[in-house]
Structures are given as structure tokens and as C-alpha cells.
Rosetta silent file (secondary structure, phi, psi, omega in degrees, C-alpha in Angstrom):
SEQUENCE: DSFVVVCNVVSVDYLTQPETIFQEMYRVLRPGGIALMSFSNRCFPTKAVRLWLDADDIGRLTIVASYYYYSNRPWKDLLAMDLKNVATMKIPDRPSFGDMVKDPAAGFAWMN
SCORE:     score description
SCORE:     0.000 S_00000001
   1 L     0.000  154.468  175.689   64.980   35.359  165.632 S_00000001
   2 L  -140.544  163.236 -173.198   62.459   35.639  162.838 S_00000001
   3 E  -134.870  148.334  175.173   62.422   34.771  159.171 S_00000001
   4 E   -79.465  -34.596  179.777   60.865   36.119  155.995 S_00000001
   5 E  -133.935  134.497  170.032   60.614   32.591  154.519 S_00000001
   6 E  -121.611  127.288 -178.978   60.385   29.191  156.162 S_00000001
   7 E  -129.952  148.861  175.033   60.478   26.262  153.768 S_00000001
   8 E  -128.166  107.607 -174.063   60.120   22.521  153.990 S_00000001
   9 E  -102.055  114.709  179.802   61.266   20.934  150.748 S_00000001
  10 L    44.967   43.450  176.266   59.976   17.403  150.093 S_00000001
  11 L  -133.609   -3.708 -178.031   59.998   16.457  153.790 S_00000001
  12 H   -61.067  -25.850 -179.198   56.465   17.231  154.974 S_00000001
  13 H   -71.431   -9.869 -178.121   55.597   13.552  154.414 S_00000001
  14 H  -105.105   -0.468 -175.927   57.974   12.550  157.222 S_00000001
  15 L   -70.714  123.806  176.806   56.627   14.826  159.968 S_00000001
  16 L   -96.717  -13.548  176.200   55.530   12.883  163.040 S_00000001
  17 L  -133.284   63.617 -174.230   54.537   16.040  164.943 S_00000001
  18 H   -63.383  -34.780 -179.408   53.158   18.317  162.218 S_00000001
  19 H   -59.562  -47.130  179.550   51.024   20.419  164.575 S_00000001
  20 H   -63.682  -42.697 -179.125   54.075   21.422  166.603 S_00000001
  21 H   -63.380  -45.931 -178.141   56.161   22.083  163.489 S_00000001
  22 H   -69.378  -34.390  174.533   53.515   24.275  161.850 S_00000001
  23 H   -63.530  -42.578 -179.887   52.951   26.213  165.079 S_00000001
  24 H   -68.122  -37.841  176.047   56.687   26.852  165.318 S_00000001
  25 H   -58.852  -45.227 -179.840   56.848   27.920  161.668 S_00000001
  26 H   -63.199  -41.204 -177.795   54.140   30.464  162.345 S_00000001
  27 H   -61.840  -41.002 -175.095   55.895   31.682  165.487 S_00000001
  28 H   -87.719   -9.090  178.694   59.217   32.375  163.750 S_00000001
  29 E   -76.656  137.204  171.764   57.756   33.963  160.604 S_00000001
  30 E   -69.484  155.099  175.082   57.797   37.720  160.350 S_00000001
  31 E   -53.307  131.775 -177.888   54.400   39.318  159.631 S_00000001
  32 E    80.648    3.988  179.788   53.687   38.768  155.961 S_00000001
  33 E   -68.876  170.433 -176.589   56.305   36.012  155.781 S_00000001
  34 E  -115.808  129.245  171.432   55.996   32.951  153.575 S_00000001
  35 E  -107.298  113.309 -174.000   55.740   29.347  154.756 S_00000001
  36 E  -108.676  122.586  174.260   56.555   27.150  151.776 S_00000001
  37 E  -115.302  122.714  173.129   55.761   23.434  151.707 S_00000001
  38 E  -120.429  143.604  177.822   56.784   21.483  148.648 S_00000001
  39 L  -151.407  161.021 -179.235   56.160   17.790  148.126 S_00000001
  40 L  -126.015 -175.820  177.681   56.143   15.264  145.336 S_00000001
  41 L   -92.433   13.745  176.808   54.523   11.931  144.633 S_00000001
  42 L  -118.295  150.333  178.203   57.739   10.153  145.643 S_00000001
  43 L  -163.909  174.227  171.624   59.017    9.358  149.123 S_00000001
  44 L   -91.740  104.874 -175.229   60.911    6.845  151.208 S_00000001
  45 L   -56.754  -27.990 -179.518   58.095    4.469  152.235 S_00000001
  46 L   -77.096  -11.943 -178.259   60.003    3.300  155.294 S_00000001
  47 L  -111.433  -27.346 -176.834   60.205    6.896  156.584 S_00000001
  48 L   -70.740  149.518  177.330   56.913    8.509  155.503 S_00000001
  49 L   -69.399  148.989 -175.113   53.973    8.567  157.887 S_00000001
  50 H   -55.541  -41.316 -179.677   51.266    5.971  157.141 S_00000001
  51 H   -55.179  -41.621 -179.930   48.658    8.629  156.372 S_00000001
  52 H   -66.220  -43.018 -178.019   50.864    9.924  153.554 S_00000001
  53 H   -65.282  -30.695 -178.236   51.457    6.468  152.107 S_00000001
  54 L   -84.630   -5.778 -174.177   47.731    5.745  152.002 S_00000001
  55 L   -99.774  153.181  170.460   46.868    9.009  150.202 S_00000001
  56 L   -92.920 -171.473 -175.831   46.749    9.939  146.536 S_00000001
  57 H   -59.248  -46.692 -179.899   47.836   13.368  145.240 S_00000001
  58 H   -67.803  -33.565  175.595   44.666   15.177  146.316 S_00000001
  59 H   -63.549  -38.067  178.757   44.820   13.371  149.646 S_00000001
  60 H   -69.106  -38.405  174.370   48.349   14.649  150.176 S_00000001
  61 H   -60.183  -42.901  179.787   47.246   18.184  149.381 S_00000001
  62 H   -65.616  -38.026  177.618   44.483   17.747  151.939 S_00000001
  63 H   -60.647  -48.330 -179.076   46.954   16.424  154.522 S_00000001
  64 H   -64.855  -41.947  176.983   49.180   19.480  154.151 S_00000001
  65 H   -59.302  -39.899  179.886   46.145   21.801  154.238 S_00000001
  66 H   -67.794  -31.108  176.519   45.025   20.095  157.451 S_00000001
  67 H   -62.486  -43.430  175.516   48.469   20.670  158.978 S_00000001
  68 H   -62.608  -49.420 -175.680   48.004   24.399  158.447 S_00000001
  69 H   -60.609  -49.851 -174.461   44.410   24.269  159.690 S_00000001
  70 H   -80.119   -3.773  172.012   45.013   22.183  162.824 S_00000001
  71 L   -73.001  -10.004  175.220   48.056   24.202  163.852 S_00000001
  72 L    57.255   43.315  176.877   45.366   26.641  165.039 S_00000001
  73 L  -122.565  151.849 -176.799   47.222   29.694  163.733 S_00000001
  74 L   -81.199   62.659  177.398   45.755   32.482  161.595 S_00000001
  75 L   -59.967  145.484  179.906   47.513   31.554  158.335 S_00000001
  76 L  -128.185  153.557  172.640   46.561   33.853  155.459 S_00000001
  77 L    55.299   47.934  177.269   46.603   33.642  151.686 S_00000001
  78 L   -69.750  140.869 -175.933   47.179   29.906  151.398 S_00000001
  79 L  -139.981  131.871  175.986   47.972   28.857  147.860 S_00000001
  80 L  -114.432  133.483 -179.112   48.350   25.396  146.317 S_00000001
  81 L  -135.137  140.942  170.856   50.170   24.984  143.021 S_00000001
  82 L  -103.600  114.184 -171.047   50.991   22.082  140.753 S_00000001
  83 L   -90.147    4.217 -174.472   54.242   23.102  139.108 S_00000001
  84 L   -69.156  -34.040 -178.637   54.515   20.475  136.404 S_00000001
  85 L  -140.116   41.591 -174.118   52.859   22.528  133.630 S_00000001
  86 H   -57.305  -40.241 -174.885   52.223   25.977  135.088 S_00000001
  87 H   -64.810  -28.926 -176.112   53.151   27.853  131.920 S_00000001
  88 H  -105.206   -0.553 -175.379   50.550   26.060  129.760 S_00000001
  89 L   -86.248  141.492  167.538   47.738   25.664  132.289 S_00000001
  90 L   -94.894  111.463 -173.140   44.513   27.645  132.332 S_00000001
  91 L   -91.345  124.496  176.878   43.983   28.019  136.071 S_00000001
  92 L   -69.152  169.437  177.104   40.373   28.249  137.329 S_00000001
  93 L   -55.900  138.700 -176.809   39.424   30.738  140.029 S_00000001
  94 L   -73.214  124.114  174.060   41.124   29.891  143.293 S_00000001
  95 L   -74.122  157.004  177.085   38.803   28.404  145.926 S_00000001
  96 L   -70.840  163.129  177.495   39.200   29.629  149.486 S_00000001
  97 H   -57.025  -44.475  179.419   41.083   27.525  152.011 S_00000001
  98 H   -59.874  -41.003  178.266   37.765   26.706  153.713 S_00000001
  99 H   -64.211  -37.240  179.263   36.263   25.553  150.402 S_00000001
 100 H   -69.070  -35.911  178.370   39.277   23.284  149.806 S_00000001
 101 H   -68.313  -42.045  179.717   38.961   21.774  153.272 S_00000001
 102 H   -69.984  -38.159 -176.364   35.218   21.184  152.755 S_00000001
 103 L  -136.529   85.567 -177.823   35.631   19.960  149.172 S_00000001
 104 H   -55.148  -26.034  178.749   39.171   18.791  148.354 S_00000001
 105 H   -62.213  -30.945  177.799   38.104   18.258  144.740 S_00000001
 106 H   -64.838  -40.855  176.533   37.785   22.044  144.400 S_00000001
 107 H   -67.062  -39.475  179.727   41.432   22.402  145.388 S_00000001
 108 H   -64.648  -44.252  179.823   42.410   19.569  143.078 S_00000001
 109 H   -63.265  -38.215 -179.312   40.574   21.117  140.126 S_00000001
 110 H   -70.456  -41.174 -176.631   42.212   24.451  140.833 S_00000001
 111 H   -80.248  -17.318  177.553   45.736   23.060  141.207 S_00000001
 112 L  -102.130    0.000    0.000   45.500   20.815  138.143 S_00000001
């Protein structure tokens, strides 16, 4: 089976085997499909992985970006969005995924 969209809604912070999960997401996605990860600044501290609990918002963005990166799959067109005020935000030019991995502040500036 394959899917046009695979989504993980506010649960990425609980993944104990993210590499395997992201590899499987890629495997089941149809070409051009969408893998959607959404997360918030709230979680169940007793269930979230320690790395997540120790991170701030930009750190969490970096964690999710690293899950895509270290799944060793050719993900394309990665996009990070902060949805709290999208309608009123002036969004700067989007940095590439590589630029966000090298300089998470670039991703933070773009998403805020």
C-alpha cells in the first residue's frame, strides 16, 4: 500500500525509534506525497523523549529536521511553518534544509 499523505500530529516528541519511523514514512509515501509532522510546545513529560524535554522551540524544530536528515532518505521540499500568526506574518526567504541544519537560527527566523 502507499499513501499520498502521512501525518504525525503532536506525537513526534514521543518517538523512541525516529529513524525507523521516518524511513517507513518515506517507503509508504507515493512519489510527490506529503509527510506532515506537527508539534506544539506542550507534551506529556513522562512520555516524551529526554532530548525533546531539554529543547526549546528552535531545538525541537532542529530535532524534527534531524529525523528527516538521519533517516537517510531523499526527502524534498522540506518546509517549516509556525502557524500561530501566519496571516499577519511577513515571512523572510526560506532557507534551504541544509542551511537550517547548519544554522538553526536561520530556520527559526524564517518560521517566526
